[in-house]
SEVEXKE-499468 format. One line per 3 residues: number of its first residue (from 0); their letters; for each residue x, z, y of N, C-alpha, C, O. Coordinates in steps of 0.1 Angstrom, whole numbers. Layout:
REM residues N
NUM> A> X Z Y X Z Y X Z Y X Z Y | ...
END
This chain:
REM residues 398
0> EDP> 8 0 -12 0 0 0 9 0 13 19 7 13 | 5 -8 22 13 -9 35 11 3 43 1 11 43 | 21 6 52 20 17 62 8 14 71 5 3 74
3> SLE> 1 25 75 -11 23 83 -10 33 95 -5 44 94 | -16 28 106 -17 36 118 -28 47 116 -39 44 114 | -24 60 117 -33 71 115 -39 75 128 -51 77 129
6> RHF> -31 77 139 -36 82 152 -27 77 163 -15 73 160 | -32 78 175 -23 76 186 -27 86 197 -39 89 199 | -17 90 204 -19 100 215 -15 94 228 -5 87 230
9> KGH> -24 97 238 -22 93 252 -22 105 261 -31 114 260 | -13 106 270 -12 118 279 0 117 288 0 122 299 | 10 110 283 22 108 292 19 98 303 11 89 301
12> RDA> 27 99 314 24 90 325 36 80 327 36 73 337 | 44 79 317 55 69 318 60 67 303 55 73 294 | 70 59 302 75 55 289 79 67 280 85 77 285
15> ITS> 76 66 267 80 77 258 95 74 254 99 63 252 | 103 85 253 117 83 250 121 89 237 132 85 231 | 113 99 232 118 106 220 106 112 213 97 117 220
18> VDF> 106 113 200 95 120 192 101 127 180 112 123 175 | 95 138 176 99 146 165 88 154 159 80 160 167 | 87 155 146 77 163 139 82 178 137 94 180 136
21> GLN> 72 187 138 75 201 135 77 202 120 75 193 112 | 79 215 116 83 217 102 72 213 92 75 207 82 | 60 217 95 49 214 85 39 203 89 28 203 85
24> KKQ> 44 194 98 36 183 103 23 188 111 14 180 114 | 23 201 115 12 206 123 13 202 138 4 201 145 | 26 199 142 29 196 156 38 184 157 46 181 148
27> LVS> 37 177 168 45 166 171 49 167 186 41 170 194 | 62 166 189 67 167 202 72 154 207 77 146 200 | 69 151 220 74 138 226 80 141 240 76 150 247
30> GSM> 90 133 243 96 134 256 93 121 264 91 111 257 | 94 121 277 90 109 285 97 108 298 103 118 303 | 98 96 303 103 94 316 96 101 327 100 101 339
33> DSC> 84 106 324 76 113 334 80 128 336 74 135 343 | 92 131 330 99 144 332 92 156 324 95 167 326 | 83 152 315 75 163 308 78 161 293 82 150 288
36> LMI> 75 172 285 74 172 271 59 174 268 52 180 275 | 54 168 257 41 171 252 42 175 238 49 169 230 | 35 186 235 33 191 221 19 188 216 10 193 222
39> WSM> 18 179 207 5 174 202 2 181 188 11 183 180 | -10 185 187 -15 191 174 -20 180 165 -27 171 170 | -16 180 152 -21 170 143 -35 173 138 -41 165 131
42> KPQ> -41 184 142 -54 187 139 -64 180 149 -61 181 161 | -74 174 144 -83 167 153 -90 177 163 -93 188 159 | -92 172 175 -99 180 185 -90 191 191 -95 199 200
45> MRA> -78 193 186 -70 204 192 -63 198 204 -58 187 204 | -62 206 215 -56 201 227 -41 200 226 -35 206 218 | -36 191 235 -21 189 236 -16 198 247 -24 202 256
48> YRL> -3 202 247 3 210 257 14 202 264 22 196 258 | 13 203 277 24 197 286 34 207 290 30 217 296 | 47 205 287 57 215 291 64 209 303 71 198 303
51> VGH> 64 216 314 69 212 327 81 221 331 80 233 330 | 92 215 335 103 223 339 115 214 343 122 217 353 | 117 203 335 128 194 339 125 187 352 113 185 356
54> KDA> 135 184 360 134 179 373 136 163 373 135 157 383 | 138 158 361 139 143 360 135 139 346 131 148 338 | 136 127 342 132 121 330 137 129 318 149 133 318
57> VLC> 129 132 308 133 138 295 136 127 285 127 119 282 | 148 127 281 153 116 272 154 119 258 156 110 249 | 153 132 254 154 135 240 147 149 237 148 158 245
60> VQF> 141 149 225 135 162 221 137 163 206 138 154 199 | 137 176 202 138 179 187 133 193 184 137 202 192 | 126 195 173 122 208 168 135 214 161 142 206 155
63> SPS> 136 227 162 146 234 154 142 233 139 130 231 136 | 151 235 130 148 235 115 136 245 112 128 242 103 | 136 256 118 125 266 116 112 262 122 102 267 118
66> GHL> 113 253 131 100 248 138 96 257 150 86 254 156 | 104 268 153 99 277 163 105 274 177 100 279 187 | 115 265 177 121 261 190 120 246 192 120 239 182
69> VAS> 119 242 204 120 227 208 132 226 218 132 233 228 | 141 217 215 152 214 225 149 201 232 143 192 226 | 152 201 245 150 188 252 162 186 261 168 195 267
72> GSR> 166 173 263 177 170 272 171 160 283 162 152 280 | 177 160 295 171 153 306 182 146 315 194 149 314 | 176 138 323 184 131 333 189 141 344 197 139 352
75> DKT> 182 153 344 186 164 354 198 171 349 202 181 356 | 205 166 339 218 171 334 217 184 326 227 190 322 | 205 189 323 203 202 316 197 199 302 191 189 299
78> VRL> 199 209 293 192 211 281 184 223 281 188 233 286 | 172 222 276 163 234 277 158 237 263 155 228 255 | 157 250 259 151 254 247 138 261 250 137 270 258
81> WMS> 127 256 244 113 261 245 108 267 233 112 263 222 | 100 277 234 93 283 222 82 273 219 74 270 227 | 81 269 206 70 260 202 56 266 203 46 259 203
84> NLK> 56 280 204 43 286 205 40 288 220 30 294 224 | 48 282 229 46 281 243 47 295 251 42 296 262 | 52 305 244 54 318 251 68 318 258 78 314 253
87> GEP> 68 324 270 80 326 277 86 314 284 81 303 281 | 95 316 293 102 305 300 112 299 291 118 305 283 | 115 286 294 126 279 286 140 285 290 142 289 301
90> TVF> 149 285 280 163 288 283 170 275 288 168 264 282 | 177 276 299 184 264 304 199 264 302 206 274 304 | 204 253 296 218 252 293 224 242 302 219 230 304
93> KAH> 235 245 309 242 236 319 257 236 316 263 246 316 | 261 224 313 276 221 311 279 207 313 290 203 318 | 269 198 310 271 184 313 271 181 328 264 188 335
96> TAT> 278 170 332 278 167 346 270 154 348 271 148 359 | 263 149 338 255 137 340 243 138 330 242 148 323 | 235 127 329 223 126 321 226 131 306 236 126 301
99> VRS> 217 139 301 218 142 286 209 133 279 197 133 281 | 214 125 270 206 115 263 202 119 248 193 113 243 | 209 129 243 206 132 229 208 147 226 217 153 232
102> VHF> 199 153 218 201 167 214 197 168 199 187 161 195 | 205 175 191 203 176 177 207 189 171 219 193 173 | 198 196 164 202 209 158 209 207 145 207 197 138
105> SSD> 218 216 142 225 216 128 214 221 118 204 227 122 | 216 218 105 206 221 95 203 236 94 192 239 89 | 213 244 97 211 259 96 204 264 109 201 276 110
108> GQS> 203 256 119 196 260 131 205 269 141 200 274 151 | 217 270 137 226 279 145 233 272 157 237 279 167 | 234 259 156 241 251 167 232 239 170 223 235 163
111> FVT> 236 233 182 230 220 185 241 212 192 250 218 199 | 240 199 191 250 190 197 243 181 207 232 176 204 | 250 178 218 244 170 228 253 158 232 265 159 230
114> ASD> 247 147 237 255 135 241 251 132 255 239 133 259 | 260 127 263 257 126 277 264 114 284 274 108 278 | 259 110 295 265 99 303 279 104 309 286 95 315
117> DKS> 282 116 308 295 121 313 306 118 302 318 122 304 | 302 110 292 312 104 282 316 115 272 325 113 264 | 309 126 272 313 137 263 302 140 253 290 138 255
120> VKV> 306 146 241 297 152 232 300 167 232 311 171 232 | 289 176 233 292 190 235 284 197 224 273 194 220 | 290 208 219 284 217 208 281 230 214 289 236 222
123> WTV> 269 236 211 264 248 216 260 257 205 256 253 195 | 260 271 208 253 280 198 239 282 203 236 283 215 | 230 284 194 216 286 197 213 300 202 208 303 212
126> HRQ> 217 310 193 212 324 195 221 331 206 216 339 213 | 234 327 207 242 333 217 241 325 230 245 330 241 | 235 313 229 232 305 241 245 302 249 245 303 261
129> KFL> 255 298 241 268 295 248 273 281 244 270 276 234 | 280 275 254 287 262 252 299 265 244 307 275 248 | 302 258 234 314 260 225 325 251 228 336 256 232
132> FSL> 323 238 227 334 229 230 329 214 232 318 211 229 | 338 206 237 335 192 240 343 183 231 354 186 227 | 338 171 228 345 161 221 345 149 231 335 144 235
135> SQH> 357 145 235 358 136 247 368 124 244 379 124 251 | 365 115 236 373 103 234 366 90 237 372 80 238 | 352 91 239 345 79 243 349 76 257 352 84 265
138> INW> 348 63 260 352 58 274 340 52 281 342 45 291 | 328 55 276 316 51 283 305 61 279 307 70 271 | 293 59 284 282 68 281 280 70 266 282 61 259
141> VRC> 277 82 263 274 85 249 259 86 247 253 95 253 | 253 78 239 239 77 238 233 86 227 221 91 229 | 240 90 217 235 97 206 246 105 199 257 100 197
144> ARF> 242 117 194 252 125 186 243 133 175 233 138 178 | 248 133 163 241 140 152 251 148 143 262 143 141 | 246 159 138 253 167 128 251 160 114 241 154 112
147> SPD> 261 161 106 259 158 92 250 168 85 249 180 90 | 243 165 74 235 176 68 242 189 64 236 199 65 | 255 188 61 262 201 58 269 207 70 275 217 70
150> GRL> 267 200 82 272 206 95 287 205 97 292 210 107 | 294 198 88 309 197 89 313 186 98 324 186 103 | 305 175 99 309 164 106 299 162 118 287 166 117
153> IVS> 303 154 128 294 150 139 297 135 141 308 131 140 | 286 127 143 287 113 145 282 110 159 272 116 163 | 288 101 167 284 98 180 284 83 182 292 76 176
156> ASD> 274 78 191 273 64 194 274 62 209 268 70 217 | 281 52 213 284 51 228 282 36 233 282 27 225 | 281 35 246 281 23 253 295 16 253 297 5 257
159> DKT> 305 23 247 318 17 246 319 9 233 330 4 228 | 307 7 226 305 -1 215 311 5 202 313 -2 192 | 314 18 202 319 24 190 310 35 185 302 40 192
162> VKV> 312 37 172 306 49 166 317 58 161 326 53 153 | 318 70 165 329 79 161 324 90 152 313 96 154 | 332 93 142 330 105 133 340 115 136 352 113 136
165> WDK> 335 128 138 343 139 142 343 150 132 332 152 126 | 354 157 130 354 169 122 351 181 131 358 183 141 | 341 188 128 336 199 137 347 210 138 348 216 148
168> TSR> 353 213 127 363 224 126 375 221 134 380 229 143 | 381 209 132 394 206 139 391 199 153 400 199 161 | 379 195 155 374 189 167 381 176 170 383 172 181
171> ECI> 385 169 159 393 157 161 384 145 156 376 146 147 | 386 133 162 379 121 158 386 116 145 398 113 146 | 379 115 134 386 112 121 384 97 118 391 91 110
174> HSF> 375 90 125 373 76 124 365 70 135 355 76 139 | 368 57 139 359 50 148 355 37 142 363 29 137 | 342 34 142 337 22 137 334 13 149 327 16 158
177> CEH> 340 1 149 340 -8 161 333 -21 158 336 -31 165 | 325 -22 148 319 -35 144 307 -40 153 303 -51 153 | 302 -31 161 290 -34 170 295 -43 181 306 -41 187
180> GGF> 287 -53 185 290 -62 196 284 -58 209 284 -66 218 | 277 -47 209 271 -43 222 270 -27 222 276 -21 214 | 262 -22 232 260 -8 233 254 -3 220 245 -9 214
183> VNH> 258 9 215 252 15 203 242 26 208 246 36 213 | 229 23 206 219 32 211 216 44 203 212 55 208 | 217 43 189 213 54 181 221 54 168 225 43 163
186> VDF> 224 66 163 231 67 150 226 80 143 221 89 149 | 226 79 130 222 91 122 228 91 108 233 81 103 | 229 103 103 234 105 89 223 102 79 212 106 80
189> HPS> 227 96 68 219 95 56 217 109 50 226 118 52 | 206 112 44 203 126 39 214 131 30 216 143 29 | 221 122 23 232 126 14 244 131 22 253 138 17
192> GNC> 246 127 35 258 129 43 269 120 40 279 120 47 | 267 110 30 278 101 27 278 89 35 289 82 36 | 267 85 42 266 73 50 260 76 63 254 86 66
195> IAA> 263 66 72 256 67 85 250 53 88 255 43 83 | 240 53 97 234 40 101 233 40 116 231 51 123 | 236 29 123 236 28 137 229 15 141 230 5 135
198> GGT> 222 15 153 216 3 158 219 2 173 221 12 180 | 219 -10 178 223 -12 192 218 -24 199 209 -31 193 | 223 -27 210 218 -38 218 222 -52 213 218 -62 218
201> DST> 231 -52 203 235 -65 196 224 -69 186 227 -78 178 | 213 -62 186 202 -64 177 205 -62 162 198 -68 153 | 215 -54 159 219 -52 145 217 -37 141 217 -28 150
204> VKV> 215 -35 128 216 -22 122 227 -23 112 228 -32 104 | 237 -13 113 248 -13 104 248 0 96 246 10 102 | 252 -1 83 253 11 75 267 12 70 272 3 63
207> WDV> 273 24 72 287 26 68 288 37 58 280 47 58 | 298 37 49 302 48 40 312 56 48 323 50 52 | 310 69 51 319 76 59 330 82 51 340 88 56
210> RMN> 330 81 38 341 86 29 351 75 28 363 78 28 | 347 63 26 356 51 25 358 44 38 367 35 38 | 350 47 48 351 41 61 350 26 60 358 18 65
213> RLL> 339 22 53 337 7 52 322 4 54 313 12 52 | 320 -8 59 306 -13 62 300 -16 48 305 -23 40 | 287 -11 47 280 -13 34 269 -23 36 267 -32 27
216> QHY> 261 -22 47 250 -32 49 250 -35 64 253 -27 72 | 244 -47 66 243 -52 80 230 -60 81 227 -69 73 | 222 -56 90 209 -63 92 208 -69 106 211 -62 116
219> QGN> 206 -82 107 205 -89 120 191 -91 124 183 -97 117 | 187 -86 136 174 -87 141 174 -97 153 183 -104 155 | 162 -96 161 160 -105 172 161 -98 185 161 -105 196
222> SAV> 161 -85 185 161 -78 198 168 -64 196 170 -60 185 | 171 -58 207 179 -45 207 172 -35 199 160 -33 200 | 180 -27 191 174 -16 183 176 -3 191 188 0 194
225> NSL> 165 3 194 166 15 203 167 28 195 172 38 200 | 162 29 183 161 41 175 160 38 161 155 27 157 | 164 48 152 162 46 138 161 60 131 165 70 137
228> SFH> 155 60 119 153 73 112 153 70 97 147 61 92 | 161 78 89 161 77 75 149 84 69 145 95 73 | 143 78 59 133 85 51 140 96 43 152 94 39
231> PSG> 134 107 41 141 118 34 147 115 20 156 121 16 | 141 105 14 146 100 1 160 93 2 168 93 -7 | 162 88 15 175 80 17 174 66 13 183 58 15
234> NYL> 162 62 8 161 48 3 156 38 13 156 26 12 | 150 44 25 144 35 35 149 40 49 153 51 51 | 148 30 58 152 32 72 142 26 80 138 14 78
237> VTA> 137 33 90 127 27 100 134 26 113 142 34 118 | 132 14 120 138 12 133 127 8 143 116 4 140 | 131 11 156 122 7 167 130 -2 176 141 0 180
240> SND> 124 -13 180 131 -24 187 124 -28 200 112 -25 203 | 132 -35 209 127 -40 221 116 -51 220 108 -53 229 | 115 -57 208 105 -67 206 91 -61 203 82 -68 198
243> STL> 90 -48 205 77 -40 203 74 -37 189 64 -31 186 | 83 -40 179 80 -38 165 88 -26 159 98 -22 165 | 82 -21 149 89 -11 140 92 -19 127 83 -26 122
246> KIL> 104 -17 122 108 -24 109 112 -13 99 120 -4 102 | 107 -15 87 112 -6 76 121 -14 67 117 -24 61 | 133 -9 65 143 -16 57 144 -8 43 144 4 43
249> DLL> 145 -16 33 147 -11 19 162 -11 17 168 -22 15 | 168 1 17 183 2 15 187 -1 1 199 -4 -2 | 178 1 -9 182 -1 -23 183 -16 -26 192 -21 -33
252> EGR> 174 -24 -20 174 -38 -22 181 -46 -11 183 -58 -12 | 184 -39 0 190 -45 11 182 -56 18 186 -67 20 | 169 -53 20 160 -63 26 150 -56 36 147 -44 35
255> LLY> 144 -64 44 133 -60 52 120 -58 44 117 -67 36 | 114 -46 45 102 -44 37 89 -46 45 80 -53 41 | 89 -41 58 77 -42 66 81 -44 81 91 -39 85
258> TLH> 73 -52 88 73 -53 102 60 -48 108 50 -54 104 | 60 -38 116 47 -32 121 46 -34 136 55 -32 144 | 34 -39 140 31 -42 154 20 -32 158 10 -29 152
261> GHQ> 23 -25 170 13 -16 175 15 -13 190 6 -12 197 | 28 -13 193 31 -10 207 30 -22 216 33 -33 211 | 26 -20 228 27 -31 238 39 -29 246 40 -20 255
264> GPA> 49 -38 244 62 -36 251 72 -29 241 68 -26 230 | 84 -27 246 95 -21 237 90 -9 230 84 0 236 | 94 -8 217 92 4 209 106 12 211 116 7 208
267> TCV> 105 24 217 117 31 222 122 42 212 134 45 213 | 113 47 203 118 58 195 110 59 182 98 54 182 | 115 64 172 108 65 159 114 77 151 127 79 151
270> AFS> 106 84 143 111 95 135 102 97 123 90 98 125 | 108 99 111 100 103 99 97 118 100 105 126 106 | 86 122 94 84 137 92 93 141 81 100 133 75
273> RDG> 94 155 79 104 160 71 102 157 56 111 158 48 | 89 155 52 86 151 39 85 136 37 83 131 26 | 85 129 48 85 114 47 71 108 46 70 96 45
276> DLF> 61 116 45 47 111 44 42 104 57 34 95 56 | 48 108 68 44 102 81 56 98 89 67 103 86 | 54 89 98 64 87 108 58 84 122 46 79 122
279> ASG> 64 88 132 59 87 146 67 77 154 79 76 152 | 61 71 163 68 61 172 63 63 186 52 67 189 | 72 59 196 68 60 210 73 47 216 82 40 212
282> GSD> 67 43 228 70 31 234 69 32 249 65 42 255 | 73 21 256 72 19 270 58 18 275 55 19 287 | 48 17 265 34 16 268 28 30 270 16 32 271
285> EQV> 36 41 270 32 55 272 24 60 260 18 71 262 | 25 54 249 17 58 237 26 64 227 37 59 224 | 21 74 220 27 80 208 18 76 196 6 79 196
288> MVW> 24 70 186 16 66 174 21 73 162 33 76 160 | 12 77 153 15 84 141 11 74 129 -1 70 129 | 20 71 120 17 62 109 18 69 96 27 78 94
291> KTN> 10 65 87 11 70 73 20 61 65 18 49 65 | 30 67 58 40 59 52 34 50 41 37 38 41 | 27 56 31 20 49 21 28 42 10 25 43 -2
294> FDT> 40 36 13 47 29 3 53 39 -7 55 51 -5 | 55 34 -19 58 43 -31 72 49 -30 82 41 -30 | 72 62 -28 85 69 -28 86 80 -38 94 90 -36
297> ADY> 77 80 -48 76 91 -57 87 93 -66 91 105 -70 | 94 82 -71 103 84 -81 116 77 -77 117 65 -77 | 127 85 -75 139 79 -70 149 80 -81 149 89 -89
300> GDV> 158 70 -82 169 70 -91 180 79 -87 179 85 -77 | 190 81 -96 200 90 -94 209 86 -82 214 94 -74 | 212 73 -82 221 67 -71 215 54 -66 207 48 -72
303> VKP> 220 51 -54 216 38 -48 224 27 -56 236 28 -58 | 216 17 -60 222 6 -68 231 -2 -59 228 -5 -47 | 243 -7 -64 251 -16 -56 244 -29 -52 237 -35 -60
306> QKC> 246 -32 -39 240 -45 -34 252 -54 -29 260 -49 -22 | 252 -66 -33 263 -75 -29 261 -80 -15 271 -85 -9 | 249 -79 -10 248 -84 4 237 -76 11 227 -71 4
309> GSS> 237 -75 24 227 -69 32 217 -80 35 217 -91 29 | 208 -78 44 199 -89 48 196 -87 63 197 -76 68 | 192 -98 69 187 -97 83 173 -93 83 166 -95 73
312> VDG> 168 -88 94 154 -83 95 144 -94 96 132 -91 96 | 148 -107 96 139 -118 95 138 -123 81 131 -133 78 | 144 -116 72 143 -119 57 154 -127 52 155 -129 39
315> THG> 163 -133 60 174 -141 54 186 -132 52 186 -121 57 | 195 -136 44 206 -128 40 216 -126 52 218 -135 60 | 222 -114 52 231 -111 63 245 -110 57 248 -117 47
318> TGS> 254 -103 64 268 -102 60 272 -89 54 284 -86 54 | 263 -81 50 267 -68 45 275 -69 32 275 -79 25 | 281 -58 29 289 -57 16 282 -47 7 270 -45 9
321> EMD> 288 -42 -3 282 -34 -13 275 -22 -8 281 -15 1 | 263 -18 -12 257 -5 -9 259 3 -22 251 4 -30 | 270 10 -22 274 18 -34 279 31 -29 291 34 -27
324> CDI> 269 40 -27 272 52 -19 273 65 -28 276 75 -23 | 269 64 -41 268 76 -49 258 85 -42 261 97 -42 | 247 80 -37 238 89 -30 228 95 -39 221 88 -46
327> HHK> 228 108 -40 219 115 -49 206 117 -42 205 121 -30 | 195 115 -49 181 116 -43 174 127 -50 179 135 -58 | 161 128 -47 152 138 -53 152 137 -68 153 125 -73
330> KTK> 151 148 -75 151 147 -89 138 141 -95 127 142 -89 | 140 133 -106 129 127 -112 121 138 -120 125 149 -121 | 109 134 -124 100 143 -131 107 149 -144 106 161 -147
333> SQD> 115 141 -151 122 146 -163 132 156 -160 134 166 -167 | 139 154 -148 149 164 -144 142 177 -140 148 188 -142 | 130 176 -134 123 188 -129 117 196 -140 114 208 -138
336> SGR> 115 190 -152 107 197 -162 114 210 -167 108 218 -172 | 128 210 -165 135 222 -170 133 235 -162 135 246 -166 | 128 233 -149 125 244 -141 112 251 -144 102 244 -145
339> THQ> 112 264 -145 100 271 -148 91 273 -136 96 272 -125 | 78 275 -138 69 278 -127 73 290 -119 72 290 -107 | 78 300 -127 83 312 -120 94 310 -111 95 315 -99
342> QQE> 104 301 -115 115 298 -106 111 291 -94 116 293 -83 | 101 281 -96 96 274 -84 89 284 -74 91 282 -62 | 82 293 -79 75 303 -71 85 312 -63 83 314 -52
345> EES> 95 316 -71 106 324 -64 113 316 -53 116 322 -43 | 116 304 -56 123 295 -46 114 294 -33 118 295 -22 | 101 291 -36 91 290 -25 90 302 -17 90 302 -4
348> SLA> 90 314 -24 89 327 -17 101 329 -8 100 334 3 | 113 326 -14 125 328 -7 126 319 6 130 324 16 | 121 307 4 121 297 15 112 302 26 116 302 38
351> NTL> 101 307 23 91 313 32 97 325 40 95 326 52 | 103 334 32 109 346 38 120 342 48 121 347 59 | 129 332 44 140 328 53 134 321 66 139 323 77
354> EHI> 123 313 64 117 307 75 111 317 85 112 316 97 | 105 328 79 100 339 87 111 346 95 109 349 107 | 122 349 88 133 355 95 139 347 106 141 352 117
357> MGQ> 140 334 104 145 325 114 136 324 126 140 324 138 | 123 324 123 113 324 134 114 337 142 113 336 155 | 115 349 136 116 361 143 129 361 151 129 367 162
360> LDV> 140 356 146 152 355 153 151 346 166 156 349 176 | 144 335 164 141 326 176 134 334 187 137 333 198 | 123 342 182 115 349 192 124 360 199 123 361 211
363> LTQ> 132 367 191 141 377 197 151 371 207 153 376 218 | 156 359 203 166 352 212 159 349 225 165 351 236 | 147 343 224 140 339 237 137 352 245 138 351 257
366> TVS> 133 363 239 129 375 246 142 380 253 141 384 265 | 153 381 246 165 385 253 169 377 264 173 382 275 | 167 363 263 170 354 274 162 357 286 167 357 297
369> ILE> 149 359 284 140 362 295 144 375 302 144 376 314 | 147 385 294 151 398 299 164 397 308 166 403 318 | 174 389 302 186 387 309 184 380 323 190 383 333
372> QRL> 175 370 323 171 363 335 165 372 345 169 372 357 | 156 381 341 150 391 350 160 401 355 160 405 367 | 169 405 346 180 415 350 189 409 361 193 415 370
375> TLT> 192 396 359 200 389 369 193 388 382 200 390 393 | 180 385 382 173 385 394 173 399 401 174 400 413 | 171 409 393 171 423 398 184 426 405 185 432 415
378> EDK> 195 423 398 208 425 403 211 418 416 216 424 425 | 206 406 417 207 398 429 200 404 441 205 405 452 | 188 409 438 180 416 448 187 429 453 187 432 465
381> LKE> 192 437 443 199 449 447 211 446 456 214 453 466 | 219 435 452 231 432 460 226 428 474 233 432 484 | 215 420 475 210 416 488 206 428 496 209 428 508
384> CLE> 200 438 490 195 450 498 208 457 503 208 462 514 | 218 459 494 230 466 498 237 459 509 242 466 519 | 238 446 508 244 438 519 237 440 532 243 442 543
387> NQQ> 223 440 532 215 442 544 217 456 550 219 458 562 | 218 466 541 220 480 545 234 481 552 235 488 562 | 244 475 546 258 475 552 258 469 565 265 473 574
390> KII> 250 458 567 250 451 580 243 460 590 248 460 602 | 233 467 586 225 476 595 235 487 600 235 490 612 | 242 493 590 251 504 593 262 499 603 266 506 612
393> QNK> 268 487 600 278 481 609 273 479 623 280 482 633 | 261 474 624 255 471 637 253 484 645 256 485 657 | 249 494 638 247 507 644 260 513 649 262 519 659
396> TN> 271 512 640 284 517 643 290 510 656 296 516 665 | 288 496 656 292 488 667 285 492 680 287 486 691
END
């Protein structure tokens, strides 16, 4: 069955720049050139919430892994952390000296990485709310930065036409991929962490093996690729392009699977939900669309099969090389049969407990931040009062 449009949301007053699903698909967040974030409820008739605070266009948004925080980056040079339950003021992070184009949480939710027009990639801690370090070898705007699933690597994409892979511990660039012929708009890690995919203004999507540092697949399209997202299985990739289409690529067979039309004007962003059942897209038409995946993803093989060639997104063969990633996917039913029902229940209970703890930690972090902001204000007022008193005393003495 083909992917189908489930819902569309209207409320933004300018182009959509970024979309992301919450943990349980109950919420969807979008950022826009109208300087606002919108949190949409997936339940019918539930109202949407507009988050106002940024002083310029919001270019990137993402839910934290626990789903309790939303990060946003803006042309106003700041990153803000919002509580997804809308309580309290956002925490503001300032270190970039130009537009922030990308924000991404590590899988443990402890850190996030940002990319900026100041040509740097910066890493921050979430709970201590501190800037940690910069990665600064790009020579033009950095459009996108992402953590690997295990948090050990960072990948970045830039207008200098390169994709760079960084070691988070040593803070060194361990490889640069230079095959793109234009600005690289978006990059992301395959769920296995073994591969990356990037799309750019040269109308291509390229997939590389980050262990062997070689190009695996190449897809040639007809217009600039603005955004992409891996399906959680790792077998599919969805892209958003300037020609207003969304394209779903089958990475196992190295071919275009679907071309979806819905947006009027450029499709600017796209993201799968965490279970892959849905994906969301945004466009310059100010609309957010939610699509049901529908295609068969129930049974994955152990590894991605080698492919001798990639393909272009118009269906003809491209110039890709082998897709041989040793990428491990979800277990098949036969592999799952060894696990007992009790083990599954224990794992589920542990996951729920960890999620609850992370949620409470997020709440405490935000509360501490608000208290610190109030304390700072109180200190400033006290200083001002003391200075005024000193002036009065000096005037009287004189």
